[in-house]
LUMSEVO-22116 format. One record per residue (C-alpha): x, y, z; residue number from 1. Coordinates in nm, 3 decimals, always signed. Layout:
N
+---------+---------+---------+-----+
|       u |       v |       w |   n |
+---------+---------+---------+-----+
|       X |       Y |       Z | NUM |
...
+---------+---------+---------+-----+
This chain:
263
+---------+---------+---------+-----+
|       u |       v |       w |   n |
+---------+---------+---------+-----+
|  +0.000 |  +0.000 |  +0.000 |   1 |
|  +0.105 |  +0.358 |  -0.057 |   2 |
|  +0.233 |  +0.543 |  +0.249 |   3 |
|  -0.069 |  +0.774 |  +0.279 |   4 |
|  -0.315 |  +0.485 |  +0.262 |   5 |
|  -0.108 |  +0.282 |  +0.508 |   6 |
|  -0.133 |  +0.573 |  +0.753 |   7 |
|  -0.512 |  +0.575 |  +0.715 |   8 |
|  -0.520 |  +0.201 |  +0.774 |   9 |
|  -0.315 |  +0.239 |  +1.092 |  10 |
|  -0.549 |  +0.517 |  +1.208 |  11 |
|  -0.844 |  +0.287 |  +1.141 |  12 |
|  -0.693 |  +0.013 |  +1.354 |  13 |
|  -0.613 |  +0.253 |  +1.636 |  14 |
|  -0.967 |  +0.389 |  +1.631 |  15 |
|  -1.123 |  +0.042 |  +1.648 |  16 |
|  -0.877 |  -0.068 |  +1.917 |  17 |
|  -0.981 |  +0.227 |  +2.134 |  18 |
|  -1.341 |  +0.103 |  +2.139 |  19 |
|  -1.239 |  -0.202 |  +2.346 |  20 |
|  -1.545 |  -0.399 |  +2.231 |  21 |
|  -1.801 |  -0.354 |  +1.956 |  22 |
|  -2.088 |  -0.488 |  +1.753 |  23 |
|  -2.032 |  -0.460 |  +1.378 |  24 |
|  -2.340 |  -0.394 |  +1.163 |  25 |
|  -2.235 |  -0.646 |  +0.901 |  26 |
|  -2.395 |  -0.676 |  +0.557 |  27 |
|  -2.114 |  -0.873 |  +0.397 |  28 |
|  -2.033 |  -0.588 |  +0.160 |  29 |
|  -1.674 |  -0.471 |  +0.127 |  30 |
|  -1.716 |  -0.173 |  +0.363 |  31 |
|  -1.857 |  -0.361 |  +0.662 |  32 |
|  -1.625 |  -0.653 |  +0.585 |  33 |
|  -1.321 |  -0.429 |  +0.621 |  34 |
|  -1.456 |  -0.295 |  +0.950 |  35 |
|  -1.529 |  -0.649 |  +1.071 |  36 |
|  -1.180 |  -0.766 |  +0.973 |  37 |
|  -1.013 |  -0.482 |  +1.162 |  38 |
|  -1.244 |  -0.534 |  +1.460 |  39 |
|  -1.146 |  -0.900 |  +1.472 |  40 |
|  -0.775 |  -0.821 |  +1.436 |  41 |
|  -0.786 |  -0.563 |  +1.714 |  42 |
|  -1.055 |  -0.693 |  +1.948 |  43 |
|  -1.083 |  -1.066 |  +1.879 |  44 |
|  -1.374 |  -1.217 |  +2.074 |  45 |
|  -1.472 |  -0.871 |  +2.195 |  46 |
|  -1.612 |  -0.806 |  +1.847 |  47 |
|  -1.941 |  -0.946 |  +1.719 |  48 |
|  -2.073 |  -0.912 |  +1.364 |  49 |
|  -2.451 |  -0.900 |  +1.327 |  50 |
|  -2.628 |  -0.936 |  +0.992 |  51 |
|  -2.986 |  -0.824 |  +0.957 |  52 |
|  -3.228 |  -1.065 |  +0.792 |  53 |
|  -3.531 |  -0.882 |  +0.655 |  54 |
|  -3.769 |  -0.863 |  +0.362 |  55 |
|  -3.539 |  -0.625 |  +0.174 |  56 |
|  -3.228 |  -0.845 |  +0.188 |  57 |
|  -3.206 |  -1.127 |  -0.071 |  58 |
|  -3.106 |  -1.474 |  +0.046 |  59 |
|  -2.784 |  -1.469 |  -0.156 |  60 |
|  -2.665 |  -1.164 |  +0.039 |  61 |
|  -2.721 |  -1.343 |  +0.371 |  62 |
|  -2.526 |  -1.645 |  +0.246 |  63 |
|  -2.246 |  -1.418 |  +0.130 |  64 |
|  -2.232 |  -1.252 |  +0.474 |  65 |
|  -2.202 |  -1.592 |  +0.643 |  66 |
|  -1.920 |  -1.688 |  +0.407 |  67 |
|  -1.722 |  -1.367 |  +0.458 |  68 |
|  -1.767 |  -1.372 |  +0.836 |  69 |
|  -1.639 |  -1.729 |  +0.837 |  70 |
|  -1.331 |  -1.623 |  +0.640 |  71 |
|  -1.261 |  -1.340 |  +0.882 |  72 |
|  -1.315 |  -1.556 |  +1.188 |  73 |
|  -1.529 |  -1.303 |  +1.372 |  74 |
|  -1.825 |  -1.417 |  +1.584 |  75 |
|  -2.138 |  -1.381 |  +1.371 |  76 |
|  -2.510 |  -1.371 |  +1.442 |  77 |
|  -2.822 |  -1.314 |  +1.232 |  78 |
|  -3.091 |  -1.074 |  +1.349 |  79 |
|  -3.442 |  -1.097 |  +1.203 |  80 |
|  -3.624 |  -0.766 |  +1.166 |  81 |
|  -3.967 |  -0.707 |  +1.012 |  82 |
|  -3.928 |  -0.374 |  +0.835 |  83 |
|  -4.269 |  -0.402 |  +0.671 |  84 |
|  -4.427 |  -0.373 |  +1.015 |  85 |
|  -4.329 |  -0.006 |  +1.006 |  86 |
|  -4.589 |  +0.191 |  +0.812 |  87 |
|  -4.347 |  +0.484 |  +0.774 |  88 |
|  -4.102 |  +0.257 |  +0.594 |  89 |
|  -4.368 |  +0.108 |  +0.365 |  90 |
|  -4.476 |  +0.457 |  +0.263 |  91 |
|  -4.145 |  +0.479 |  +0.075 |  92 |
|  -4.094 |  +0.854 |  +0.085 |  93 |
|  -3.766 |  +1.044 |  +0.103 |  94 |
|  -3.716 |  +0.933 |  +0.467 |  95 |
|  -3.746 |  +0.559 |  +0.398 |  96 |
|  -3.377 |  +0.492 |  +0.453 |  97 |
|  -3.385 |  +0.692 |  +0.776 |  98 |
|  -3.670 |  +0.485 |  +0.920 |  99 |
|  -3.499 |  +0.164 |  +0.811 | 100 |
|  -3.168 |  +0.250 |  +0.979 | 101 |
|  -3.348 |  +0.379 |  +1.286 | 102 |
|  -3.530 |  +0.050 |  +1.337 | 103 |
|  -3.226 |  -0.166 |  +1.269 | 104 |
|  -2.984 |  +0.023 |  +1.490 | 105 |
|  -3.230 |  +0.054 |  +1.776 | 106 |
|  -3.240 |  -0.325 |  +1.778 | 107 |
|  -2.862 |  -0.344 |  +1.763 | 108 |
|  -2.841 |  -0.096 |  +2.051 | 109 |
|  -3.062 |  -0.325 |  +2.262 | 110 |
|  -2.827 |  -0.616 |  +2.193 | 111 |
|  -2.523 |  -0.401 |  +2.271 | 112 |
|  -2.667 |  -0.313 |  +2.611 | 113 |
|  -2.780 |  -0.669 |  +2.685 | 114 |
|  -2.441 |  -0.821 |  +2.601 | 115 |
|  -2.229 |  -0.539 |  +2.744 | 116 |
|  -2.054 |  -0.422 |  +2.429 | 117 |
|  -1.922 |  -0.067 |  +2.436 | 118 |
|  -1.997 |  +0.046 |  +2.082 | 119 |
|  -2.180 |  -0.022 |  +1.756 | 120 |
|  -1.982 |  +0.032 |  +1.437 | 121 |
|  -2.088 |  +0.034 |  +1.073 | 122 |
|  -1.933 |  +0.052 |  +0.727 | 123 |
|  -2.017 |  +0.409 |  +0.627 | 124 |
|  -1.713 |  +0.538 |  +0.439 | 125 |
|  -1.591 |  +0.889 |  +0.360 | 126 |
|  -1.734 |  +0.882 |  +0.005 | 127 |
|  -2.085 |  +0.820 |  +0.141 | 128 |
|  -2.120 |  +1.165 |  +0.294 | 129 |
|  -2.111 |  +1.320 |  -0.054 | 130 |
|  -2.417 |  +1.119 |  -0.164 | 131 |
|  -2.781 |  +1.132 |  -0.063 | 132 |
|  -2.779 |  +0.903 |  +0.244 | 133 |
|  -3.070 |  +0.985 |  +0.479 | 134 |
|  -2.981 |  +0.685 |  +0.694 | 135 |
|  -2.665 |  +0.855 |  +0.819 | 136 |
|  -2.883 |  +1.089 |  +1.025 | 137 |
|  -3.022 |  +0.791 |  +1.219 | 138 |
|  -2.671 |  +0.661 |  +1.285 | 139 |
|  -2.566 |  +0.993 |  +1.434 | 140 |
|  -2.877 |  +1.010 |  +1.652 | 141 |
|  -2.804 |  +0.666 |  +1.797 | 142 |
|  -2.433 |  +0.722 |  +1.851 | 143 |
|  -2.314 |  +0.467 |  +1.597 | 144 |
|  -1.940 |  +0.485 |  +1.525 | 145 |
|  -1.834 |  +0.488 |  +1.159 | 146 |
|  -1.458 |  +0.408 |  +1.165 | 147 |
|  -1.405 |  +0.436 |  +0.789 | 148 |
|  -1.569 |  +0.778 |  +0.789 | 149 |
|  -1.367 |  +0.898 |  +1.086 | 150 |
|  -1.044 |  +0.778 |  +0.925 | 151 |
|  -1.150 |  +0.955 |  +0.602 | 152 |
|  -1.120 |  +0.635 |  +0.399 | 153 |
|  -1.290 |  +0.661 |  +0.059 | 154 |
|  -1.457 |  +0.379 |  -0.133 | 155 |
|  -1.164 |  +0.307 |  -0.362 | 156 |
|  -0.936 |  +0.306 |  -0.058 | 157 |
|  -1.167 |  +0.060 |  +0.118 | 158 |
|  -1.121 |  -0.178 |  -0.174 | 159 |
|  -0.744 |  -0.126 |  -0.176 | 160 |
|  -0.711 |  -0.204 |  +0.196 | 161 |
|  -0.951 |  -0.499 |  +0.164 | 162 |
|  -0.731 |  -0.637 |  -0.115 | 163 |
|  -0.422 |  -0.587 |  +0.101 | 164 |
|  -0.593 |  -0.788 |  +0.377 | 165 |
|  -0.690 |  -1.056 |  +0.124 | 166 |
|  -1.065 |  -1.021 |  +0.179 | 167 |
|  -1.243 |  -1.235 |  -0.081 | 168 |
|  -1.494 |  -0.959 |  -0.159 | 169 |
|  -1.250 |  -0.670 |  -0.211 | 170 |
|  -1.378 |  -0.622 |  -0.566 | 171 |
|  -1.735 |  -0.743 |  -0.518 | 172 |
|  -2.003 |  -0.520 |  -0.662 | 173 |
|  -2.180 |  -0.281 |  -0.428 | 174 |
|  -2.529 |  -0.392 |  -0.338 | 175 |
|  -2.827 |  -0.196 |  -0.212 | 176 |
|  -3.143 |  -0.331 |  -0.053 | 177 |
|  -3.445 |  -0.436 |  -0.259 | 178 |
|  -3.647 |  -0.137 |  -0.140 | 179 |
|  -3.428 |  +0.087 |  -0.358 | 180 |
|  -3.571 |  -0.085 |  -0.667 | 181 |
|  -3.908 |  +0.085 |  -0.614 | 182 |
|  -3.929 |  +0.450 |  -0.706 | 183 |
|  -4.006 |  +0.691 |  -0.422 | 184 |
|  -4.375 |  +0.708 |  -0.338 | 185 |
|  -4.448 |  +0.356 |  -0.463 | 186 |
|  -4.572 |  +0.161 |  -0.162 | 187 |
|  -4.342 |  -0.120 |  -0.052 | 188 |
|  -4.504 |  -0.463 |  -0.028 | 189 |
|  -4.361 |  -0.811 |  +0.016 | 190 |
|  -4.505 |  -0.909 |  -0.323 | 191 |
|  -4.314 |  -0.633 |  -0.503 | 192 |
|  -3.990 |  -0.711 |  -0.322 | 193 |
|  -4.015 |  -1.080 |  -0.412 | 194 |
|  -4.094 |  -0.993 |  -0.772 | 195 |
|  -3.776 |  -0.789 |  -0.802 | 196 |
|  -3.565 |  -1.044 |  -0.613 | 197 |
|  -3.674 |  -1.328 |  -0.844 | 198 |
|  -3.609 |  -1.114 |  -1.152 | 199 |
|  -3.258 |  -1.025 |  -1.037 | 200 |
|  -3.183 |  -1.385 |  -0.938 | 201 |
|  -3.279 |  -1.496 |  -1.288 | 202 |
|  -3.052 |  -1.241 |  -1.456 | 203 |
|  -2.770 |  -1.336 |  -1.222 | 204 |
|  -2.815 |  -1.700 |  -1.326 | 205 |
|  -2.751 |  -1.585 |  -1.685 | 206 |
|  -2.415 |  -1.435 |  -1.589 | 207 |
|  -2.518 |  -1.073 |  -1.543 | 208 |
|  -2.334 |  -0.880 |  -1.271 | 209 |
|  -2.358 |  -0.532 |  -1.122 | 210 |
|  -2.706 |  -0.433 |  -1.236 | 211 |
|  -3.049 |  -0.339 |  -1.098 | 212 |
|  -3.407 |  -0.429 |  -1.188 | 213 |
|  -3.629 |  -0.129 |  -1.119 | 214 |
|  -4.002 |  -0.177 |  -1.071 | 215 |
|  -4.213 |  +0.092 |  -1.234 | 216 |
|  -4.592 |  +0.102 |  -1.227 | 217 |
|  -4.594 |  -0.264 |  -1.115 | 218 |
|  -4.584 |  -0.416 |  -1.464 | 219 |
|  -4.282 |  -0.238 |  -1.616 | 220 |
|  -3.930 |  -0.359 |  -1.539 | 221 |
|  -3.634 |  -0.136 |  -1.620 | 222 |
|  -3.301 |  -0.318 |  -1.639 | 223 |
|  -3.020 |  -0.085 |  -1.538 | 224 |
|  -2.702 |  -0.233 |  -1.680 | 225 |
|  -2.359 |  -0.129 |  -1.796 | 226 |
|  -2.312 |  -0.079 |  -2.170 | 227 |
|  -2.071 |  -0.374 |  -2.192 | 228 |
|  -2.352 |  -0.604 |  -2.071 | 229 |
|  -2.593 |  -0.514 |  -2.351 | 230 |
|  -2.493 |  -0.802 |  -2.580 | 231 |
|  -2.553 |  -1.053 |  -2.303 | 232 |
|  -2.902 |  -0.911 |  -2.251 | 233 |
|  -2.981 |  -0.918 |  -2.623 | 234 |
|  -2.852 |  -1.275 |  -2.661 | 235 |
|  -3.091 |  -1.384 |  -2.386 | 236 |
|  -3.374 |  -1.143 |  -2.466 | 237 |
|  -3.639 |  -1.404 |  -2.547 | 238 |
|  -3.586 |  -1.612 |  -2.234 | 239 |
|  -3.563 |  -1.296 |  -2.023 | 240 |
|  -3.896 |  -1.171 |  -2.156 | 241 |
|  -4.063 |  -1.507 |  -2.098 | 242 |
|  -3.933 |  -1.528 |  -1.744 | 243 |
|  -4.025 |  -1.169 |  -1.662 | 244 |
|  -4.374 |  -1.222 |  -1.803 | 245 |
|  -4.417 |  -1.517 |  -1.567 | 246 |
|  -4.316 |  -1.290 |  -1.279 | 247 |
|  -4.590 |  -1.042 |  -1.372 | 248 |
|  -4.400 |  -0.791 |  -1.584 | 249 |
|  -4.566 |  -0.697 |  -1.913 | 250 |
|  -4.283 |  -0.483 |  -2.050 | 251 |
|  -3.906 |  -0.470 |  -2.006 | 252 |
|  -3.694 |  -0.163 |  -2.082 | 253 |
|  -3.315 |  -0.124 |  -2.077 | 254 |
|  -3.108 |  +0.160 |  -1.932 | 255 |
|  -2.736 |  +0.127 |  -2.013 | 256 |
|  -2.618 |  +0.411 |  -1.787 | 257 |
|  -2.590 |  +0.213 |  -1.463 | 258 |
|  -2.299 |  +0.306 |  -1.234 | 259 |
|  -2.184 |  +0.112 |  -0.926 | 260 |
|  -2.241 |  +0.410 |  -0.698 | 261 |
|  -2.611 |  +0.415 |  -0.784 | 262 |
|  -2.861 |  +0.287 |  -0.528 | 263 |
+---------+---------+---------+-----+
């Protein structure tokens, strides 16, 4: 690693070490994986990774989190949360992410107090504060520590450090919850979430990576892909249409301007 990045990494380790014990909000993505790795290196059994299992998290993401936690060696637990029980969340307005984080981290705070941990940490990085992230407000309100943010480690630096530490997911695509596939104002239901999850699982089975299926007006699916993936979509267009029709979509549109930073 370059000297400047190595200094940030050392600062990250010192920050986590100073916490003495912590719960890591662990999705299995590269950000929370780096935090979990450092927490395990510095705190050992005084660190616990917790992955939320909810309606907005696909099964493959839970399995990935289990795999990565096993690689790291950190203690790992799953926490079931029913987000659809919160009417404010289902409303899907501009504060959806805030209500989601509020509910999740309140539950994590209860566990922290019950088990005697001194802090809750998450994977918010320095690049995140320059994007629209309403959930960060909830983290601040609940006193959640964001080590990557405090160490001013950006997304590309997260990946570089993760590679240095030989984390298997250092270059894994960023993933956002299924609720982000519904445009703001469209009510969130379990049926819609499952519809999107099945559609994305099908495309993934065809070799597609780093994409989104957006649900518009219930029966229109918009595939957000990278331009280089267009040929793969066109080669499989007939089977994709048939499968999407079975899932309840009447039309499928393609947007080739997808970027990894998009939600």
